[in-house]
NUKEKOL-517334 format. One record per residue: x, y, z of N, C-alpha, C in turn; residue in one letter. Coordinates in steps of 0.05 Angstrom, whole numbers, padded with zeros to 5 digits, always signed. Each point is the difference from the previous one (the first is absolute). Example, Ala and Ser with C-alpha at 12.3 -4.5 7.8 and 13.67 -1.06 7.14 Angstrom:
! NUKEKOL-517334
+00264-00114+00156-00018+00024+00000+00018+00024+00000a-00007+00021-00014+00016+00024+00001-00015+00022+00014s
! end
This chain:
! NUKEKOL-517334
-00743-00234-00675+00028-00002+00014+00023+00011-00013m+00003-00004-00027+00019+00011-00015-00002+00032+00000k-00024+00008-00002-00005+00030+00002+00013+00014+00022s-00007-00013+00022+00009+00008+00026+00030+00001+00005n+00012-00022-00010+00029-00003-00001+00016+00021-00017l-00018+00005-00021+00012+00019-00020-00003+00028+00013r-00019+00004+00017-00002+00026+00010+00024+00005+00021s+00002-00020+00015+00023+00003+00021+00026+00003-00013v+00005-00012-00023+00022+00003-00014+00003+00030-00008y-00020+00011-00008+00001+00026-00010+00004+00020+00021v-00012-00007+00022+00006+00018+00026+00027+00000+00007l+00012-00027+00002+00026+00001+00008+00019+00010-00021v-00004-00002-00027+00015+00015-00018-00003+00033+00004l-00020+00008+00007-00006+00030+00003+00015+00009+00024v+00000-00014+00023+00010+00007+00024+00031-00002-00004f+00008-00021-00014+00030-00001-00006+00012+00025-00018s-00016+00008-00019+00007+00022-00017+00003+00022+00018f-00021+00006+00018-00004+00027+00014+00025-00001+00017l+00008-00023+00016+00020+00000+00015+00025+00005-00014a+00005-00009-00025+00025+00006-00016+00002+00031-00005s-00023+00010-00006+00002+00032-00009+00003+00013+00027l-00010-00008+00024+00009+00012+00024+00030+00000+00006y+00010-00023-00001+00026-00003+00003+00016+00014-00017s-00009+00004-00026+00018+00018-00019-00001+00030+00003f-00023+00010+00008-00004+00028+00003+00000+00014+00032f+00002-00024+00016+00000+00014+00029+00027+00018+00004v-00003+00020+00014+00023+00018+00003+00022-00011+00019p+00023+00011+00000+00017-00009+00019-00004+00014+00030g+00013-00010+00018-00007+00013+00026+00012+00030+00004i-00010+00017+00015+00010+00026+00001+00012+00001+00028s+00014+00023+00002+00015+00005+00026-00018+00010+00020k-00002-00010+00024-00018+00008+00020+00007+00025+00012p-00024+00013+00009+00005+00026+00010+00000+00000+00030n+00023+00010+00013+00006-00001+00028-00015+00023+00015f-00017-00004+00018-00012+00021+00015+00018+00014+00021p+00018+00020-00015+00019+00014+00016-00014+00018+00024v-00020+00017-00010-00009+00013+00021-00013-00013+00024g-00017-00019-00007-00015-00016+00024+00020-00016+00014k+00022-00013-00012+00017-00014+00013+00016+00019+00025m+00007+00022-00009+00016+00016+00018-00022+00010+00022r-00023+00010-00010-00023+00007+00023-00002-00020+00020e-00005-00023-00007-00006-00022+00019+00027-00010+00015y+00026+00002-00011+00018-00005+00016+00008+00020+00022l-00009+00024-00006+00001+00021+00018-00013-00004+00027l-00023-00018-00004-00016-00004+00024+00016-00018+00020r+00024-00013-00007+00011-00014+00022+00010+00016+00025l-00003-00006+00025+00005+00014+00022+00031-00004+00001d+00009-00022-00001+00029-00007+00004+00004-00027-00015y+00020+00000-00015+00018+00024-00008-00013+00018-00020p+00009+00024-00001-00012+00018-00019+00013+00002-00020s-00014+00008-00025+00012+00003-00026+00015+00025-00002l+00025-00006-00010+00021+00024+00000+00006+00012-00029v-00001-00019-00018+00003+00004-00029-00006-00022-00016s-00005+00008-00029-00001-00020-00018+00013+00010-00027f+00006-00021-00017+00009+00009-00025-00008-00026-00020k+00003+00006-00025-00010-00020-00020+00027-00009-00017k+00001-00025-00009+00020-00008-00020-00017-00012-00026t+00008+00009-00020-00010-00010-00023+00016-00025-00009d-00019-00019-00006+00013-00029-00009+00002-00001-00030t+00018-00018-00008+00000-00008-00028+00000-00030-00005a-00016-00012+00017-00002-00027+00000-00029-00011-00009r-00013+00016-00017-00025-00006-00012+00006-00021-00024d-00021-00018-00007+00001-00021-00021-00028-00001-00009s-00005-00015-00022-00027-00008-00008-00015-00014+00020s+00008-00015+00015-00010-00014+00022-00002+00014+00030d+00013+00022+00002+00000+00015+00027+00003+00027-00003r-00013+00015+00011+00001+00034+00003+00000+00007+00027k+00020+00016+00008+00001+00014+00027-00003+00028+00000l-00012+00012+00023+00001+00028+00005+00026+00004+00011s+00007+00028+00005+00025+00008+00015+00000-00015+00026s+00024-00001+00010+00004-00013+00027+00001+00026+00017i-00017+00000+00022-00002+00020+00019+00014-00009+00024y+00020+00016+00014+00014-00002+00021-00008+00016+00023h-00012-00008+00023-00009+00015+00021+00019-00005+00021y+00009+00022+00013+00021+00001+00023-00017+00009+00025r+00002-00013+00023-00010+00005+00023+00020+00007+00024f-00013+00012+00018+00014+00014+00024+00018-00018+00016s-00006-00026+00002+00015-00016+00014+00022-00015-00015d+00002+00007-00028+00021-00012-00018-00006-00020-00015g-00029-00007+00002-00012-00021-00018-00005+00008-00027s-00003-00019-00020-00008+00009-00027-00020-00019-00010d-00014+00014-00020-00023-00016-00012+00002+00005-00030l-00003-00020-00018+00002+00002-00027-00025-00012-00012y-00013+00014-00020-00024-00008-00011-00002+00006-00027a-00009-00020-00016-00001+00002-00028-00025-00016-00009t-00015+00011-00019-00022-00017-00013+00013-00019-00019l-00009-00023-00004+00013-00019-00020-00024-00012-00014v-00002+00002-00027-00021-00016-00016+00013-00019-00016r-00010-00024+00000+00008-00022-00019-00022-00008-00020v+00006-00010-00021-00017-00011-00017-00010-00027+00005r+00017-00019+00008-00007-00030+00003-00005-00005+00032k-00022-00017+00002-00012-00005+00027+00026-00016+00019r+00012-00017-00015+00020-00015+00009+00027+00014+00015d+00000+00026-00012+00023+00018+00007-00007+00016+00024d-00027+00000+00012-00011+00016+00020+00007-00009+00028f+00025+00004+00006+00011-00015+00023+00023+00013+00009k+00010+00000+00026+00030+00007+00009+00012-00028+00007i-00014-00019+00011+00009-00025+00006+00020-00011-00022e+00018-00017+00007+00019-00013-00021+00005+00020-00020t+00014+00017+00004+00010+00019-00021-00020+00010-00021y-00023+00009+00010-00023+00008-00017+00012+00024-00015g-00016+00008-00024+00005+00018-00017-00007+00028+00012l-00016+00002+00020-00006+00025+00015+00026+00014+00008l+00020-00015+00009+00027+00013+00011+00026-00007-00016t-00008-00020-00020+00028-00009-00014+00015+00022-00012k+00025-00003+00005+00019+00020-00016-00002+00027+00013g-00011+00009+00021-00004+00022+00016+00015-00002+00021i+00028+00012+00002+00016-00003+00022-00010+00013+00025s-00015+00021-00002-00010+00015+00019-00021-00014+00017e-00014-00018-00014-00023-00016+00012+00005-00030+00003l+00018-00013-00012+00006-00030+00001+00013-00007+00026y-00013-00018+00014+00011-00012+00024+00010-00029-00006i+00026-00002+00001+00013-00025-00005-00006-00019+00021k-00007-00026-00005-00004-00021+00020-00018+00009+00022n-00024+00009-00009-00017+00009+00020-00015-00022+00016p-00012+00008+00026-00015-00019+00015-00028+00013+00001r-00018-00017+00006-00030+00009+00001-00008+00003+00028m-00014+00022+00004-00013+00000+00027-00024-00017+00002t-00006-00015+00023-00022-00017+00004-00025+00013+00013n-00004+00026-00005-00021+00013+00012-00007+00024-00016s-00026+00008+00003-00011+00023-00016+00012+00024+00008v+00007+00018-00017-00001+00001-00028+00021-00017-00012p-00003-00018-00015+00020-00018-00012+00017+00015-00019f+00027-00001+00009+00023+00013-00013+00025-00016-00001s+00021+00010-00013+00027-00013+00003+00020+00017+00012i+00021-00007+00011+00020+00013+00012+00026-00013-00006y+00019+00020+00002+00031-00008-00008+00013+00026-00004g+00021+00000-00016+00018+00022-00003-00001+00013-00028l+00000+00026+00000+00002+00016-00024+00027+00019+00005i+00021-00006-00015+00024+00018+00006+00006-00004+00029k-00001-00019+00011+00011-00005+00028-00019+00012+00022n-00024+00008-00007-00019+00011+00018-00027-00021+00004r-00006-00002+00024-00024-00019+00004-00024+00014-00011d-00013-00015-00017-00024+00008-00013-00025-00017+00002s-00023+00013+00001-00026-00013-00001-00010+00008-00030l-00015-00019-00012-00011+00007-00022-00028-00015-00008q-00018+00013-00011-00027-00012-00009-00010+00012-00022t-00025-00011-00010-00015+00010-00022-00026+00009+00006c-00012+00024-00007-00025+00011+00009-00013+00005-00031i-00024-00014-00001-00017+00004-00024-00018+00023+00006i-00002+00021-00019-00014+00022+00001-00032-00011+00008p-00014+00014+00017-00029-00012+00004-00003-00017+00025g+00025-00013+00008-00001-00016+00024-00001+00016+00024t-00015-00008+00023+00000+00015+00021+00007-00013+00025t+00007-00024+00000+00007-00015+00027+00027-00010-00003k+00018-00005+00023+00024-00010+00001+00002-00031-00010l-00021-00015+00004+00000-00028-00013+00001-00004-00028d-00005+00027-00012-00001-00001-00029+00028+00007-00011q+00019+00005+00014+00024+00010-00004+00019-00026-00002v+00017-00004-00023+00015-00024-00001+00021+00000-00024d+00014-00021-00001+00020-00002-00018+00002-00023-00019i-00024-00017+00004-00004-00023-00013-00015+00000-00023r+00003-00014-00022-00016+00002-00023-00027-00008+00005l-00009-00021+00012-00026-00009+00003-00016+00018+00014s+00010+00014+00026-00015+00019+00013-00004+00024-00017s+00020+00009-00012-00001+00027-00015-00021-00004-00021l+00003-00020-00018-00015-00002-00022-00031-00005+00009t-00001-00012+00022-00030-00004+00012-00012+00025+00009s+00016+00017+00010-00010+00029+00008-00009+00014-00024s+00017+00001-00020-00005+00014-00027-00028-00010-00011v-00004-00026+00000-00026-00011-00013-00023+00009+00015r+00003-00001+00032-00021+00005+00017-00008+00032-00004n+00021+00017-00007-00005+00027-00002-00010+00006-00030l+00000-00018-00017-00008+00006-00026-00018-00025-00014n-00021-00004+00023-00016-00025-00007-00015+00002-00026t-00007+00024-00013-00014+00004-00025+00018-00011-00024s+00026+00002+00006+00016-00010-00020+00008-00031-00005a-00012-00012+00020+00003-00028+00001-00025-00018-00004s-00016+00013-00018-00026-00016-00007+00006-00019-00023n-00024-00012-00006+00005-00021-00019+00010+00007-00030i-00015+00022-00009+00010+00010-00025+00030+00006+00000p+00011+00012+00018+00027+00007+00000+00019-00026+00000s-00009-00019+00013+00011-00027+00002+00004-00010-00032k-00024+00000-00008-00005-00010-00028+00018+00014-00020l+00003+00025+00003+00016+00018-00018+00030-00001+00008l+00002-00010+00022+00033-00001+00008+00009+00028+00009g-00019+00014+00013+00010+00029+00006+00005+00003+00027t+00003-00019+00017+00002+00002+00027+00030+00016+00006e+00017-00005-00018+00026+00018+00007-00002+00027-00006e-00025+00009-00001-00001+00030-00003-00004+00013+00026a-00003-00019+00021+00000+00008+00027+00025+00021+00007l-00004+00015+00016+00022+00021+00007+00019-00011+00019d+00023-00011-00007+00020-00012+00019+00021+00024+00008y-00013+00014+00020+00020+00025+00008-00001-00002+00031t+00021+00002+00011+00004+00002+00028+00020+00022+00008c-00002+00010+00025+00020+00018+00014+00022-00015+00017l+00024-00003-00014+00024-00017+00015+00009+00023+00022v-00005-00009+00024+00007+00018+00021+00021-00016+00016l+00022+00019+00005+00027-00011+00012+00006+00016+00025t+00001-00011+00023+00006+00016+00022+00028-00010+00013y+00018+00021+00003+00024-00009+00012-00001+00019+00031q-00005-00017+00022-00003+00013+00025+00027+00009+00012p-00007+00018+00017+00024+00010+00016+00012-00020+00016s+00027-00001+00006+00012-00019+00014-00007+00001+00031i-00014+00024+00005-00005+00009+00030-00024-00016+00006a-00019-00011-00021-00026-00009+00007+00001-00031+00007l-00013-00005+00020-00001-00033+00007-00020-00009-00019n-00003-00027+00001-00016-00016-00019-00033+00006+00002k-00006+00003+00026-00030+00012+00001-00005+00028-00009l+00017+00018+00002-00002+00026-00012+00003+00002-00028a+00018-00019-00014+00001-00001-00028-00024-00014-00012r-00010-00017+00016-00029-00013-00012-00020+00019+00001s-00004+00016+00020-00022+00018+00005+00001+00023-00024r+00025+00008-00003+00008+00023-00020-00008-00012-00027t+00009-00023-00007-00005-00011-00025-00029-00001-00008w-00016-00009+00021-00026-00006-00001-00015+00028-00008n+00009+00018+00018-00012+00030-00008+00004+00006-00027s+00026+00000-00007+00008+00008-00027-00016-00013-00022m-00008-00025+00003-00013-00016-00023-00027+00011+00004i-00012+00003+00022-00029+00010+00002-00005+00028-00014e+00021+00017+00003-00001+00027-00010+00004-00001-00031l+00018-00016-00008+00004-00007-00028-00027-00008-00017a-00014-00020+00018-00027-00010-00014-00018+00026-00004q+00000+00017+00025-00020+00024-00001+00009+00017-00026l+00028+00001-00005+00007+00020-00024-00007-00012-00027a-00002-00026-00001-00007-00019-00025-00028-00004-00003l-00017+00010+00019-00030-00003-00002-00012+00008-00023a-00017-00017-00011-00015+00008-00026-00021+00017+00006r
! end
């Protein structure tokens, strides 16, 4: 009996030691690579509104816990705008847009003050950015369905785990390495033309999301 307990203690100590080593040597998160060519290619498939131009803005809001790609601004023929940027965070609890999540925190071009949440798929928030009506959501690379698009912590982290099942096995849990999951998403922000009615806005938004998912396909 004592021998068995001693073996268990040794195993616990070994796993604890390995977990400490992992925490010490694990590299910081890197800047995500935005699929510039693919995004433009797929957005050009919209029949209406058609893509007129796009430009990028470099950001200087990186930290040890969050890295951003450039912000890409797409202008369409009806006067609507689409902003897209890939955001990667280190910590699981920061992977959200709801309740001032780190994905958009401190980014004036993306932050919606006092947002409201849509109650239908694709789950998004809406409100004002610089006095313009805006819709916003988060797309995880590798997702293919509208119901996988979300702004909430529980839904987004669940999608990441489902896409990376091999990283959520028993050894990774014992070693405490689950945080090595890639918490990256495309923050997509749509500012529709004032000429569009509610139904047209919804259809265009859904189409843009589906095209962005194709551009992010693994």
